[in-house]
N, C-alpha and C positions, 0 to 999 in steps of 0.2 A: 523556481528556476527562471533565469532570464533567457531572452531569445538567443543569447550568445553561449548558453550552457553554463553560466555562472550559478553556483549553488547559493541561493538566497537563504536568509535566516530560518524561515519556516521549514524548508526542506532539510537544512542542517540540523534542526531540532529533532525532526523525525529520524534522521539517520543516526544521530547521537543516541536516541532511545533504542534503535535497533542494535547499535553497537553494544550498548549496555546489556541488552537481552542476550546477545551472542556471547558476551563475556561471562554472563551468569551460567550459560550452558555451552561449554566448549565443544560439545558434540553436535550442536545445532548448526543447520545450514541457514543461510539468509537468502530469501528470494526478493529481488528488487524488480519492480514492474513499472513499465510506462514507456509508451512509444512516442513518436513525434506527433505533436498537436500544435495547430496554429503556427506552423513554420518554425517551431522550436526543435532543437535536436531531441532525439529519443532520450527520455529521462533515465531509464534503467542503466545504460552504460555509464552515465555520469554519476549516478548513485554508487555503482560498483567502484568506480575510480576513487570516489571520495572515501568510501569505506576502506579500500586498500591503502590509501594515503594515510588513514588513521591507524593502520596496523592490522586490519583484518586480513587473514589469509585468503587470497583470491579463490583457492580451492573450496572455500566454504560458501561461495556466493553463486547463486543461480540467477541468470539474467533473462527476463521476459521483456522484450523490447518492441512488442507489437501493439499492446493494448492502448486504446485511445479514449477509454472511459472507465469509470469505476466498475461498471458491470463487466467489461472486458478484462480489467485487472483481475477480478475475482475468477472468471471463467478460465483464463489462461494460466493463472497461478494454480488453480485446482488441477489442471492438466499436469503440471509439474509435481504436485502433491501425489497424484495417482502414479505417475511414472517412478517417483522416488519411494513410494510405499510409506509415506510419512503418516504417523498416527497422532502427532501433536503439532499444532500450529499456534503461533503467537502473532496476532494481527497488530501491527504498529501503524498508527496514524494519529492525526490531531483529534482532540476531543470533539470538536465541532463536526468532523467528518465521520466519526465512528459509527453513527447510526446507519448511514448509507453504506459504508464499507462493510460493516458487519452483516447488513441485510443481504447484499449481493454475494458475499462470501458464503454465508449460510445457505442461500438458495443454490449456489453453484455446487456446494458440497452435497446437499440433499438431492439435487437432480442427478448426481452421479452415484447416489446410494452410499456415500461415504459417512462413516462415523469416526470422527476424530475429536480429540480433545482440543477445544478452541479457547485459547487464552487471549485476553485483551490487554494491550499496553498502550496507554494514551501518552502521546508526546505533548509536552507543554505547548500552549499556543500563545500565551502572553496577550490575550485579547482583553480589552476592557468590557464592562458590562454591556454597554450599547453595542459594541462590535460583536460580542458573543451572541446577543439576541438576533442582530441582523444576519450574521453568518448562519445561525441555526435556522432561521426562516428560509434563507437561500438554499440550504441543504435539503430542507423538506420539499421545497419547490422543485429542486433538481431531482429528488427521488420520485416525485409525482411525474415529472417529465420523462424520466428514464423508464418508469413503469408503463407510461402511455406508449412509448416507442416500442416496448416489448410486445404490446398487445396488437400491434398492427400487423 
């Protein structure tokens, strides 16, 4: 997402994947998560608006607009999972981000004692081989940094 709130292609690919998952299960709700980071507008309301513009019923969308990191995305979304009594979750993010997102979501679920069915749905990322390696290395470094912050 750009600083002006414009949905860029990577976010649109994630949202398209979430839309496809929602279409496959008409009873499912969609949680969009992301607050304001680095002066950008909160991501979650922009994602909600994009999904609604694509035809998803706004009543099917839960918005979490406070999270400023992957760990917070997981924690705050699990709060919504608990409140809603959900028993099945489909995590949608790009392939390169899945390890970190899945780690934090799994930890957030476990720390709350929740046992839910967790499905994974990778959004296409269109990265070349070198970009995929570089991005994967960055994700591992970010995970290490995130874990280091949690131990302080």
